[in-house]
Every structure is written in C-alpha cells, then in structure tokens.
C-alpha positions in Angstrom: 0.0 0.0 0.0 1.0 3.6 -0.4 1.1 5.8 2.7 2.1 9.3 3.6 3.2 9.3 7.2 2.7 12.8 8.8 5.5 14.4 10.8 3.4 14.0 14.0 3.3 10.3 13.6 7.1 10.0 13.3 9.9 8.3 11.5 9.7 4.9 13.4 6.2 4.3 12.0 7.4 5.1 8.5 10.4 2.8 8.8 8.3 0.0 10.1 5.8 0.3 7.3 8.7 0.4 4.8 10.1 -2.8 6.3 6.6 -4.3 5.9 6.8 -3.7 2.2 4.7 -0.6 1.9 5.6 2.4 -0.3 6.1 5.3 2.1 6.6 9.1 2.0 7.6 10.3 5.4 7.1 14.0 6.1 9.5 13.8 9.0 12.3 12.3 6.9 11.7 14.0 3.5 9.8 17.3 3.9 9.9 18.3 7.6 8.0 21.5 8.3 5.5 21.5 5.4 2.1 22.7 6.3 -1.1 20.6 6.6 -2.4 21.8 3.3 0.7 20.6 1.5 0.5 17.3 3.4 -3.1 16.5 2.4 -2.6 17.7 -1.2 0.6 15.6 -1.6 -1.1 12.5 -0.2 -4.1 13.0 -2.6 -1.9 13.7 -5.7 0.4 10.8 -5.0 -2.6 8.4 -4.3 -1.4 7.8 -0.7 -3.4 7.1 2.5 -2.4 9.7 5.1 -1.5 8.4 8.6 -1.5 11.2 11.2 -1.9 12.0 14.9 -3.1 15.6 14.0 -6.8 16.0 14.4 -6.7 19.2 12.3 -7.0 16.9 9.3 -10.6 16.2 10.3 -11.3 19.8 9.7 -9.5 19.7 6.4 -11.6 16.8 5.2 -15.0 17.7 6.7 -15.1 21.5 6.9 -12.8 22.4 4.0 -13.9 19.3 2.0 -10.3 18.7 0.9 -10.0 15.7 -1.4 -8.1 12.7 -0.1 -7.3 9.0 -0.8 -7.9 8.0 2.8 -6.9 9.4 6.2 -6.0 7.3 9.3 -6.2 9.5 12.4 -4.5 7.9 15.4 -6.1 9.1 18.7 -3.9 7.2 21.2 -3.5 7.5 24.9 0.1 6.1 24.6 1.9 8.1 21.9 5.1 6.0 22.0 6.3 4.6 18.7 5.8 1.0 19.7 2.2 1.6 20.5 1.6 3.4 17.2 3.1 0.5 15.3 1.1 -2.1 17.2 -2.1 -0.1 16.6 -1.4 0.2 12.9 -0.4 -3.4 12.6 -3.8 -4.4 14.1 -5.6 -2.0 11.8 -3.9 -3.4 8.7 -4.5 -7.0 9.7 -8.3 -6.4 9.9 -9.1 -3.4 7.7 -6.4 -2.9 5.0 -8.9 -3.2 2.1 -11.2 -0.6 3.6 -8.8 2.3 4.3 -8.8 3.8 0.8 -11.0 6.9 0.4 -12.2 6.6 4.0 -11.6 8.7 7.1 -10.7 6.3 9.9 -10.2 7.1 13.6 -8.2 4.6 15.4 -7.6 4.2 19.2 -6.0 1.4 21.1 -9.3 -0.4 21.3 -11.5 0.9 18.5 -11.6 1.5 14.8 -14.3 3.9 13.5 -15.0 4.7 9.9 -16.3 8.3 10.0 -19.0 9.4 7.5 -18.0 11.7 4.7 
C-alpha cells in the first residue's frame, strides 16, 4: 500500500511500514515542516493514504472538504512509537482493504470509519 506518514506520527512508523513492504513518503524524513495543506494535497496527488496524529486533518476533510485518498487518524493514549506501530499493525490486519477513500479514527481499542 501507499502511505504518507505525517510528521506528527514520526519516523519509526514510516520505517516499520517500509520494512513491511509498503511504499512510504515520510514528512519527518523527507519534507519536515511542510504545512497541513501541503501534506493532504501531496497525499491526494500521489494516491497515498495519510497516517496522522493531527486532528486538524478532520477539519481539512470535513469543513474544508479537501479531497483525499484516505486518512487514518491515530487518537492514542500512549503516543510512543511502539504503541503506534502495534495499533497500525492491528488496523492493517483487519481493515487494510477498507482504508482507501475513508476517514478512519483509530484508538488502542476501537476503529471507527467516519462518515464523509
């Protein structure tokens, strides 16, 4: 799968996804400091699912109606990299085919597909 990993999600998640065979663009590693508009536009234009911890992307998708190819919003109590990776691993094992073109909110215990 093709993912854009937001700076807030961090380089460890990007490295793990790469090791798992996914095609990754990491904002932290490759374009640190770009603004949210550039992040969501790049993900859309490059046909990538955005993985982020930044809830501002909910506003971009819902209020501003920005086009996207899928957004995974991590809303975690434990923000350590290992927990992010474990949460994404579980998400991909159960829902990988449903992530495209959806806005998905993920916690340690729940996956919610938000209405567009």
